[in-house]
C-alpha positions as CSV (number, residue, x, y, z in Angstrom):
1,M,0.3,-0.2,-0.1
2,E,1.3,3.4,-0.8
3,A,2.4,5.6,2.0
4,A,-0.5,8.2,2.9
5,L,0.9,12.2,1.7
6,P,1.9,14.4,4.7
7,I,-1.2,15.9,6.0
8,A,0.6,19.5,6.5
9,A,1.8,18.7,2.3
10,T,-2.3,18.4,0.9
11,P,-3.3,22.3,0.9
12,I,-0.3,23.0,-0.6
13,L,-1.0,19.9,-3.3
14,L,-4.3,21.1,-3.5
15,T,-3.5,24.8,-3.9
16,A,-1.5,24.1,-6.8
17,A,-3.5,21.7,-8.8
18,G,-6.3,24.0,-8.2
19,A,-3.8,26.7,-10.0
20,L,-2.8,24.3,-12.4
21,A,-6.6,23.4,-13.5
22,V,-7.3,27.7,-13.3
23,A,-4.5,28.3,-15.8
24,L,-5.5,25.5,-18.1
25,G,-9.0,26.7,-18.2
26,A,-8.1,30.6,-18.9
27,T,-5.6,29.0,-21.9
28,K,-8.1,27.4,-23.1
29,G,-10.5,30.1,-22.7
30,H,-7.9,32.2,-24.5
31,A,-7.6,30.1,-27.2
32,R,-10.9,30.0,-27.9
33,L,-11.4,33.5,-27.6
34,T,-8.8,33.7,-30.3
35,L,-10.7,31.7,-32.6
36,S,-14.1,33.3,-32.0
37,R,-12.3,36.2,-32.9
38,A,-10.8,35.1,-36.1
39,K,-14.3,34.2,-37.9
40,H,-15.9,36.7,-39.5
41,R,-18.5,39.2,-38.4
42,S,-21.7,38.3,-40.1
43,L,-23.4,34.9,-40.3
44,A,-21.7,33.3,-42.8
45,G,-18.6,33.0,-40.4
46,H,-20.5,31.6,-37.7
47,A,-21.6,28.2,-39.1
48,R,-24.1,27.2,-36.3
49,M,-25.2,30.7,-35.7
50,S,-26.5,31.1,-39.7
51,R,-28.2,27.5,-39.3
52,R,-29.8,28.1,-35.9
53,V,-31.1,31.5,-37.4
54,A,-32.3,29.9,-40.7
55,G,-34.3,27.9,-38.8
56,F,-36.1,30.8,-37.3
57,I,-37.1,33.0,-40.6
58,P,-40.8,31.9,-41.9
59,A,-42.2,32.3,-45.4
60,W,-44.4,34.9,-46.1
61,S,-45.4,35.5,-49.8
62,Y,-46.2,38.7,-51.5
63,D,-49.8,39.0,-53.3
64,E,-50.5,41.2,-56.3
65,Q,-50.6,43.9,-54.5
66,R,-47.8,44.1,-52.7
67,F,-45.9,42.4,-55.0
68,F,-45.5,45.8,-57.0
69,R,-45.7,48.1,-54.0
70,A,-42.7,46.1,-51.6
71,D,-40.8,49.6,-51.6
72,N,-44.1,51.6,-50.9
73,P,-43.6,53.7,-54.1
74,P,-46.2,56.3,-55.0
75,E,-49.4,54.9,-56.7
76,E,-48.3,55.9,-60.6
77,I,-45.0,54.2,-59.9
78,A,-46.9,51.2,-59.2
79,R,-49.0,50.9,-61.8
80,Q,-45.9,51.2,-64.0
81,R,-44.2,47.8,-63.0
82,Q,-47.8,46.6,-63.2
83,A,-47.8,47.3,-66.8
84,G,-43.9,46.7,-67.7
85,F,-44.2,43.2,-65.6
86,A,-47.1,42.2,-67.5
87,A,-45.8,43.0,-71.0
88,L,-42.7,41.0,-69.8
89,S,-44.6,38.1,-69.1
90,A,-46.3,38.1,-72.1
91,L,-43.0,38.4,-74.3
92,Y,-42.1,35.3,-72.0
93,R,-44.9,33.5,-73.0
94,E,-44.8,34.0,-76.6
95,R,-40.6,33.9,-76.8
96,F,-39.7,30.5,-74.5
97,A,-42.9,28.6,-74.5
98,K,-41.6,25.5,-75.9
99,T,-38.5,25.6,-73.8
100,A,-40.8,26.9,-70.3
101,A,-43.4,24.2,-71.1
102,L,-41.0,20.9,-71.2
103,T,-39.4,22.4,-68.2
104,R,-42.6,22.9,-66.1
105,E,-42.8,18.6,-67.3
106,A,-39.8,18.0,-66.1
107,A,-40.1,19.7,-63.3
108,Q,-42.4,17.2,-61.6
109,G,-39.8,14.5,-61.8
110,L,-36.3,16.3,-61.1
111,S,-35.7,18.0,-58.1
112,D,-32.9,20.2,-59.8
113,L,-34.9,22.1,-61.4
114,Q,-38.0,22.6,-58.7
115,F,-34.5,24.2,-56.2
116,T,-33.4,26.4,-59.1
117,G,-36.4,27.9,-59.9
118,A,-37.7,28.3,-56.3
119,Y,-34.5,30.0,-55.4
120,R,-33.8,32.5,-58.5
121,V,-35.1,35.8,-56.2
122,P,-35.7,36.8,-52.8
123,F,-38.6,34.0,-51.6
124,Q,-41.4,36.8,-51.0
125,F,-41.6,37.4,-54.7
126,S,-40.8,33.7,-56.1
127,R,-44.3,32.6,-56.6
128,M,-45.3,35.6,-59.1
129,V,-41.8,34.8,-60.8
130,R,-42.7,32.0,-61.3
131,E,-45.9,31.7,-62.9
132,N,-45.2,34.4,-65.3
133,L,-41.1,34.5,-65.9
134,S,-40.2,31.1,-67.0
135,A,-37.4,30.9,-69.7
136,G,-37.0,26.8,-68.8
137,S,-33.8,25.3,-68.4
138,F,-33.4,23.0,-71.6
139,L,-31.4,23.8,-75.1
140,E,-31.1,22.5,-78.3
141,S,-27.6,23.4,-79.3
142,S,-24.7,25.8,-78.8
143,D,-22.3,27.4,-81.1
144,G,-19.4,30.2,-81.1
145,V,-20.3,32.3,-77.9
146,T,-24.3,31.9,-78.3
147,I,-26.7,28.7,-77.2
148,T,-30.5,28.3,-78.7
149,D,-33.0,26.9,-76.4
150,L,-36.1,24.8,-78.1
151,D,-38.0,27.7,-79.4
152,G,-34.8,28.9,-81.6
153,N,-33.9,31.8,-79.4
154,R,-30.1,32.3,-80.2
155,L,-28.7,34.0,-76.7
156,Y,-25.3,35.2,-75.6
157,D,-23.7,33.0,-73.5
158,L,-22.7,34.7,-69.8
159,A,-23.1,31.7,-67.6
160,G,-20.1,29.7,-69.3
161,S,-21.3,26.6,-67.9
162,Y,-20.3,27.6,-64.5
163,G,-16.8,27.7,-65.1
164,V,-16.4,25.1,-67.0
165,N,-16.6,27.0,-70.9
166,L,-13.1,28.1,-71.0
167,L,-12.7,28.1,-74.8
168,G,-15.4,28.1,-76.1
169,F,-18.2,25.2,-77.0
170,D,-16.7,24.7,-80.3
171,A,-13.0,23.9,-79.2
172,Y,-14.3,21.7,-76.4
173,K,-16.6,19.9,-79.2
174,R,-13.3,19.1,-81.0
175,M,-11.4,18.3,-78.3
176,I,-14.4,15.4,-76.9
177,A,-14.8,14.0,-80.1
178,Q,-11.1,13.6,-80.7
179,G,-10.8,12.3,-77.4
180,A,-13.4,9.7,-78.0
181,E,-11.6,8.6,-81.1
182,Q,-8.4,8.1,-79.5
183,V,-9.4,5.8,-76.9
184,A,-12.6,4.5,-79.0
185,D,-10.8,0.5,-79.5
186,L,-10.6,0.4,-75.5
187,G,-13.9,1.6,-74.7
188,P,-15.7,2.1,-71.8
189,V,-13.6,-0.5,-69.9
190,L,-12.8,0.6,-66.1
191,G,-10.4,-0.5,-63.6
192,A,-7.5,-0.6,-65.8
193,F,-5.6,2.6,-67.5
194,H,-6.1,3.5,-71.2
195,P,-1.9,4.6,-72.2
196,V,-3.3,8.6,-72.8
197,V,-3.2,8.6,-68.8
198,A,0.3,8.3,-68.7
199,D,0.5,11.5,-70.8
200,N,-2.0,13.5,-68.7
201,V,0.0,12.6,-65.5
202,E,3.0,14.1,-66.8
203,R,1.5,17.0,-68.5
204,L,-0.3,18.1,-65.3
205,R,2.6,17.2,-63.3
206,A,4.1,20.2,-65.5
207,I,1.7,22.3,-65.2
208,S,1.0,22.3,-61.4
209,G,4.6,22.4,-60.5
210,L,3.5,18.9,-58.2
211,D,4.8,15.4,-57.7
212,E,1.9,13.0,-57.7
213,L,-1.9,13.1,-58.8
214,S,-4.8,11.0,-59.0
215,F,-7.9,11.3,-61.0
216,H,-11.6,11.5,-59.4
217,M,-15.9,12.2,-60.7
218,S,-15.8,15.5,-59.6
219,G,-14.2,18.6,-58.4
220,T,-16.1,17.9,-55.0
221,E,-14.3,14.4,-54.6
222,A,-10.9,16.2,-55.6
223,V,-11.1,18.5,-52.5
224,M,-12.4,15.6,-50.3
225,Q,-9.8,13.4,-51.2
226,A,-7.3,16.4,-50.4
227,V,-8.4,17.1,-46.7
228,R,-8.4,13.1,-46.3
229,L,-4.9,13.0,-47.2
230,A,-3.9,15.9,-44.7
231,R,-5.3,14.7,-41.9
232,Y,-4.2,11.2,-42.5
233,H,-0.6,12.6,-42.8
234,T,-0.5,15.4,-40.3
235,K,-2.5,13.1,-37.5
236,R,-4.8,16.1,-37.0
237,T,-8.3,16.7,-36.6
238,H,-9.3,20.2,-38.4
239,A,-9.6,21.5,-42.0
240,V,-9.9,25.6,-42.1
241,R,-11.9,27.1,-45.1
242,F,-12.8,31.0,-45.4
243,C,-15.9,32.5,-44.6
244,G,-18.1,32.8,-47.7
245,S,-15.7,30.1,-50.0
246,Y,-17.4,26.8,-51.8
247,H,-15.5,24.2,-51.8
248,G,-18.1,21.4,-53.3
249,W,-21.3,20.4,-51.6
250,W,-20.0,17.7,-48.8
251,G,-20.5,18.2,-45.5
252,D,-16.8,19.5,-44.0
253,V,-16.9,21.9,-46.3
254,Q,-20.2,23.2,-45.9
255,P,-20.9,23.9,-42.6
256,G,-23.9,26.2,-42.0
257,V,-27.2,26.9,-44.0
258,G,-27.5,24.0,-46.6
259,N,-25.6,21.0,-44.6
260,P,-28.3,19.2,-42.8
261,T,-25.2,18.1,-40.3
262,P,-22.6,20.1,-38.0
263,A,-19.4,20.3,-39.7
264,D,-17.4,19.6,-36.2
265,Y,-14.2,19.6,-37.8
266,T,-14.3,22.7,-39.7
267,Y,-13.4,25.8,-38.9
268,T,-14.8,29.2,-41.2
269,L,-12.2,31.9,-40.4
270,A,-12.7,35.5,-42.0
271,D,-10.6,35.8,-45.0
272,M,-7.7,38.7,-45.3
273,S,-7.7,38.5,-41.4
274,E,-4.3,38.9,-39.3
275,K,-6.3,37.2,-36.4
276,T,-7.2,33.9,-38.6
277,L,-3.3,33.9,-39.2
278,K,-2.7,33.9,-35.3
279,V,-4.8,30.6,-35.0
280,L,-3.3,29.2,-37.9
281,A,0.1,30.1,-36.0
282,T,-1.0,29.0,-32.7
283,R,-3.5,26.4,-32.8
284,K,-2.1,22.1,-33.4
285,N,-4.9,20.6,-34.3
286,I,-5.3,22.4,-37.8
287,A,-4.7,20.0,-40.4
288,C,-5.4,22.0,-43.4
289,V,-6.4,25.6,-44.9
290,L,-8.4,25.7,-48.4
291,V,-8.2,28.0,-50.7
292,N,-10.9,29.0,-53.4
293,P,-8.9,31.9,-55.1
294,L,-12.3,33.3,-56.2
295,Q,-12.6,35.0,-53.0
296,G,-10.0,37.3,-54.1
297,L,-13.7,39.0,-56.2
298,H,-15.8,39.3,-53.0
299,P,-13.8,38.1,-49.3
300,N,-16.1,36.9,-46.7
301,S,-19.1,36.6,-48.8
302,G,-20.6,33.9,-50.2
303,A,-21.8,33.3,-54.2
304,P,-23.5,36.5,-54.7
305,G,-27.2,35.0,-56.0
306,D,-29.9,36.8,-56.7
307,N,-32.0,35.2,-54.2
308,T,-30.2,37.5,-51.7
309,L,-30.7,40.7,-53.3
310,V,-33.2,41.7,-50.4
311,D,-31.5,45.3,-51.3
312,S,-28.5,47.0,-52.8
313,S,-25.7,46.0,-49.9
314,R,-23.8,43.5,-52.4
315,K,-20.1,44.3,-52.5
316,A,-17.7,43.5,-55.0
317,G,-14.0,44.6,-56.2
318,F,-10.9,42.8,-56.5
319,D,-7.5,43.5,-55.9
320,R,-5.2,41.5,-57.2
321,D,-1.7,42.7,-55.6
322,A,-3.3,43.0,-51.7
323,Y,-5.0,39.3,-51.9
324,G,-1.7,38.1,-53.9
325,A,-0.1,39.3,-50.5
326,W,-2.2,38.2,-48.3
327,L,-2.2,34.3,-50.0
328,R,1.6,34.9,-49.9
329,E,1.5,35.4,-46.2
330,L,-0.8,32.6,-45.6
331,A,1.7,30.3,-47.3
332,E,4.6,31.2,-45.0
333,V,2.3,30.9,-41.9
334,C,1.4,27.6,-42.8
335,R,4.2,25.8,-43.9
336,K,5.9,27.0,-40.2
337,A,3.0,25.9,-38.4
338,G,3.1,22.5,-40.6
339,I,-0.5,23.4,-41.7
340,V,-1.3,22.0,-45.5
341,L,-2.0,24.1,-47.9
342,I,-4.6,23.6,-50.8
343,F,-5.9,25.4,-53.8
344,D,-9.2,24.4,-55.0
345,E,-9.2,25.9,-58.7
346,V,-12.0,23.6,-59.7
347,F,-13.8,26.9,-60.4
348,V,-10.9,29.2,-61.1
349,G,-8.1,26.5,-62.8
350,F,-6.6,27.5,-66.1
351,R,-9.0,30.7,-66.1
352,L,-6.3,33.2,-64.7
353,A,-3.1,31.5,-66.0
354,R,-1.6,28.3,-67.8
355,G,-0.8,27.4,-64.5
356,G,-3.8,28.7,-62.6
357,A,-4.1,30.8,-59.6
358,A,-0.9,29.0,-57.9
359,E,0.8,31.0,-60.9
360,Y,-1.5,34.4,-61.2
361,F,-0.6,35.1,-57.4
362,G,2.9,33.6,-57.4
363,V,2.2,31.2,-54.5
364,K,3.3,27.5,-53.9
365,P,0.6,25.1,-52.3
366,D,1.1,21.9,-51.4
367,M,-1.9,20.3,-52.9
368,I,-3.9,21.8,-55.8
369,T,-7.6,20.2,-56.9
370,Y,-8.7,21.0,-60.6
371,G,-12.5,20.2,-62.4
372,K,-14.3,19.9,-65.6
373,T,-12.5,21.9,-67.4
374,L,-9.9,20.0,-68.4
375,G,-12.6,17.5,-69.9
376,G,-15.3,20.0,-71.1
377,G,-17.5,19.4,-68.5
378,L,-17.1,15.5,-68.5
379,P,-17.0,14.4,-65.5
380,V,-13.2,14.6,-63.6
381,G,-11.7,16.0,-60.8
382,V,-7.7,16.3,-60.3
383,L,-5.7,16.2,-56.9
384,C,-2.0,17.1,-57.7
385,G,0.5,17.2,-54.0
386,R,3.7,16.6,-52.8
387,H,4.8,13.1,-53.1
388,D,5.1,13.1,-49.0
389,L,1.4,13.8,-48.8
390,M,-0.1,11.7,-51.5
391,K,0.8,8.5,-50.4
392,R,-1.8,6.7,-49.2
393,Y,0.1,3.9,-46.6
394,R,2.3,4.0,-44.1
395,D,5.8,1.8,-44.7
396,D,5.6,0.8,-41.1
397,K,2.6,0.1,-40.7
398,P,0.6,-1.7,-43.5
399,V,-2.7,-1.8,-42.3
400,D,-2.7,2.0,-41.7
401,I,-4.0,2.9,-45.1
402,C,-6.2,6.3,-46.4
403,F,-8.8,4.8,-49.4
404,A,-9.9,6.2,-51.9
405,R,-10.8,4.9,-55.2
406,G,-13.9,5.3,-57.5
407,T,-15.3,3.3,-60.1
408,F,-15.0,6.0,-63.0
409,N,-12.1,7.2,-62.2
410,S,-9.8,7.5,-65.0
411,H,-12.9,6.5,-67.4
412,P,-10.9,6.5,-70.9
413,Y,-13.6,8.6,-72.4
414,V,-12.7,11.3,-70.2
415,M,-9.3,11.2,-70.6
416,G,-9.1,11.3,-73.8
417,A,-10.9,14.6,-73.9
418,M,-8.7,15.7,-71.0
419,N,-5.7,14.8,-73.2
420,A,-6.7,16.9,-76.2
421,F,-7.3,20.1,-73.6
422,L,-3.9,19.7,-72.1
423,R,-2.4,19.1,-75.4
424,F,-4.1,22.3,-76.5
425,L,-2.5,24.4,-73.8
426,D,1.0,23.4,-75.3
427,T,0.6,24.3,-78.7
428,E,1.2,28.4,-79.6
429,E,-2.3,29.2,-80.4
430,G,-3.2,27.5,-76.8
431,A,0.0,29.5,-74.8
432,A,-1.6,33.2,-77.5
433,L,-4.7,32.7,-74.8
434,Y,-2.7,34.1,-71.9
435,D,-1.0,37.1,-73.4
436,G,-2.6,40.1,-71.9
437,L,-5.8,38.7,-70.9
438,D,-6.2,40.5,-67.6
439,D,-5.7,44.0,-69.4
440,R,-8.2,43.0,-72.5
441,W,-11.0,41.5,-69.6
442,N,-10.3,44.5,-67.7
443,A,-10.5,46.8,-70.0
444,R,-13.8,45.3,-71.3
445,A,-15.1,46.1,-67.7
446,A,-14.2,49.4,-67.8
447,L,-16.3,49.6,-71.1
448,M,-19.0,48.2,-69.7
449,N,-18.7,50.4,-66.9
450,A,-18.6,53.7,-68.5
451,K,-21.9,52.5,-70.9
452,L,-23.7,52.2,-67.7
453,A,-22.8,55.4,-66.1
454,E,-23.6,57.1,-69.8
455,A,-26.7,56.1,-69.2
456,G,-27.0,57.3,-66.0
457,L,-28.2,53.5,-64.9
458,P,-27.6,52.5,-60.8
459,V,-25.9,49.2,-62.0
460,A,-21.8,48.2,-62.2
461,V,-19.6,45.4,-62.6
462,S,-16.6,44.2,-60.9
463,N,-14.5,41.6,-62.1
464,I,-11.5,38.7,-61.7
465,S,-10.8,38.7,-65.3
466,T,-13.5,36.8,-67.0
467,I,-15.5,36.1,-63.8
468,W,-17.9,39.3,-63.3
469,T,-19.8,40.2,-60.7
470,V,-22.7,43.0,-61.3
471,R,-23.3,45.4,-58.5
472,Y,-26.2,47.9,-58.3
473,T,-25.1,51.9,-56.9
474,K,-29.0,52.6,-55.1
475,P,-31.1,51.0,-52.5
476,S,-33.3,49.0,-54.4
477,R,-35.5,45.8,-53.5
478,Y,-36.1,45.0,-57.1
479,N,-32.3,45.0,-58.7
480,W,-33.4,41.2,-58.8
481,M,-35.8,41.9,-61.9
482,L,-32.7,42.8,-64.1
483,Q,-32.1,39.5,-65.1
484,Y,-35.2,38.6,-67.0
485,Y,-34.8,42.1,-68.5
486,L,-31.4,40.9,-69.7
487,R,-32.7,37.3,-71.0
488,A,-35.6,39.0,-72.4
489,E,-32.8,41.1,-74.6
490,G,-30.8,37.6,-75.4
491,L,-28.4,37.1,-72.4
492,A,-28.1,33.8,-70.8
493,L,-27.3,33.9,-67.1
494,S,-26.7,30.7,-64.7
495,W,-28.8,30.2,-61.6
496,V,-26.7,33.0,-59.8
497,G,-28.1,35.1,-62.5
498,T,-26.2,38.4,-62.0
499,G,-24.3,37.3,-59.6
500,R,-21.9,36.0,-61.5
501,L,-21.2,36.5,-64.9
502,I,-18.9,33.8,-66.9
503,F,-17.2,34.4,-70.7
504,S,-15.4,32.6,-72.6
505,L,-11.9,33.4,-74.1
506,N,-12.9,33.3,-77.9
507,Y,-15.6,36.5,-77.2
508,S,-14.4,38.8,-79.9
509,D,-14.5,42.2,-80.0
510,A,-17.6,42.3,-81.7
511,D,-19.1,39.6,-79.3
512,F,-18.3,41.7,-76.5
513,A,-19.4,45.0,-77.9
514,E,-23.1,43.2,-78.5
515,V,-23.3,42.0,-75.2
516,V,-22.6,45.9,-73.6
517,D,-25.3,46.7,-75.9
518,R,-27.9,44.8,-75.2
519,F,-27.2,44.8,-70.9
520,V,-27.3,48.4,-71.5
521,R,-30.6,48.7,-72.9
522,A,-32.2,45.8,-70.3
523,A,-31.2,47.9,-68.0
524,R,-32.9,50.9,-69.2
525,R,-36.0,49.2,-70.2
526,M,-35.9,47.9,-65.9
527,E,-35.6,51.8,-65.3
528,A,-38.2,52.6,-68.0
529,D,-40.4,50.4,-66.1
530,G,-40.2,51.8,-62.9
531,W,-38.3,49.4,-61.0
532,W,-35.8,51.6,-59.5
533,W,-37.6,54.2,-58.4
534,S,-36.5,54.9,-55.0
535,D,-37.0,57.3,-52.2
536,P,-34.1,59.5,-51.7
537,A,-34.3,59.3,-47.7
538,V,-34.6,55.2,-48.3
539,T,-31.1,53.4,-47.2
540,D,-30.3,49.4,-47.8
541,K,-30.4,49.8,-43.9
542,R,-33.9,50.9,-43.8
543,I,-34.7,48.4,-46.0
544,R,-33.5,45.8,-44.2
545,R,-35.5,47.1,-41.0
546,G,-38.8,46.9,-43.2
547,I,-38.2,43.1,-44.1
548,L,-37.2,42.3,-40.4
549,K,-40.9,44.0,-39.6
550,E,-42.8,41.7,-42.3
551,M,-41.0,38.7,-40.8
552,V,-42.2,39.6,-37.2
553,A,-45.7,39.9,-38.6
554,A,-45.3,36.4,-40.8
555,W,-44.2,34.9,-37.4
556,R,-47.3,36.2,-35.8
557,G,-49.1,35.0,-38.4
558,R,-50.5,38.6,-40.1
559,A,-50.0,39.2,-43.8
560,A,-46.8,40.7,-44.6
């Protein structure tokens, strides 16, 4: 039996233990406070809180009377809007009849269409819009920089296939055909590799500057594997993402609204923040940091869709020098802390430079993910990384592995299309795409802004190269209507509407001039229909307060 502690020593030890407990508690409390301070102050920076708030917001819908009077305009303006809406609705019914009809039919069994149809505009306005302004979601063909719907309407493509369409439809059609021909003898054999895979590997190693790579079925899967390998090799638990960034739809990288389960092993921190760097330098449980370089256009804000346009507070603007300096500082902190830095270039890869955002900003990440741009929209994701991080097993512990495999990884047809794309990049024509790329598209954005300002319209654009966001320069509850006037002028947008315009690089000066003319014409017609009327005393803050009052009324069961 062990000897008892001397009675006199007991209080001293208890006091010391108590002091140690207090010190440890204070240390943990300080670490928690430091982490909390590194989160962006918006709801987007606080995943749990954003989910709670989303659960409290009730549904309410404007009737026809309120739809045109949400900002309490003079009755003359309300009637002007009503007449403009009726004319636009009649135009949609006539011009997009077949396309809209098939969309309605397909939506009965296709949940994707139900979701995107419901969330194109602020939900209070959604019912009236769905009933009257459906252009449909089906297309018949593509050519040059245009697409054609089922009614024969030829529209300029400003959607860019969610970033996939870098080179233009015709180029990708050729590449898909070339790739299919190259692998035709093997066909859809899975498991083994067509020889073209080896060529793809060497070309991607040269482009990324990294040692090894693995192929996946989507950009989301490539990011999943990057995070999993980072955790496996660092033996740490947590991933860091930045407020507002998107890295696919899987749980760990989509905390908050949209994810039904909590992402307990992910920290969502503020972009371009010294407080974030302090957290990265001091916490010992962080395995990796994910960077989506698109956030340079709207740091700490999510994808700016039209459904969030309850007012005109949406901000965007790109400072290449400042964002590049931040990324370089971030890389240095990660290197010193043993944290894996992952560039998620599924969206911007090959769009900013041949070597992607890593080359564009002059940063050397530990891992890079690429996506469907490589295969012209065919399903593919790629993870490139350092040798020590890509290894999926331990030599000294043969049963301890990091498993990742997919039935369709390295599908011959996908690999063939990818090879055609990568070979094109190595031609003189491919290299020429990037000559003066920024200057060309910055000048085009400046031209658009000049034309809009000249017309006295409350609209402007901000851009990272060929990726643009539309901003609104005076308070309004109806900015989201612009997407419908743009469609009427033959400009096709993606689901996030004016929140994101994505141009393919094959836009000629003549093509772009036509887009500018149509854009300005659409905005003028929207203004003429009274949607941008505003009381000089109204501010975005006052608009939000009004919406809060409507929400309280909806809680209490009263009409908005």
